[in-house]
C-alpha positions, 0 to 999 in steps of 0.5 A: 959793286956800283955801276954808273950807266947813262940814261941813254945806255939804260934805254938801249940795254935795259933788259940786260942791265936789270937782269944782270943786277945782283944782290950786292949791286947798285946801278947809278943812272946818270944824265950828263955824268950827273947821278939822277937815280939808283936802281937796287935789287929788291930785298926779300921781306923778313918775317917777324914774330908776334912777340917782336912787334907786340910793342906796337900794339901796346902803344897808348892811343892818342886820346885826342885822335878820335875827337879831332878826326870827328871834328874834321869829318862830317862823314864819320859816325859810329853807325854799323851798316851793311855795305852791300845794302842799297841805299834808298 
């Protein structure tokens, strides 16, 4: 169900409006009867199995990425450092 609520009404009844939001609801916030924002419930994340996302890790790396990144940064190097060690 879509419910239109003015920004003024939202300011007065924000707790009631937000707590009354159900999974299938949507609130459209209006200013001068013009829609300016939507409030929708948070949808729980869906767990994905490794086999379902394996294709992401099989994607070939852009061969120019490391060279391009290194050319744009004077901070990037391959040195391994102890981040807790104090620099002198």
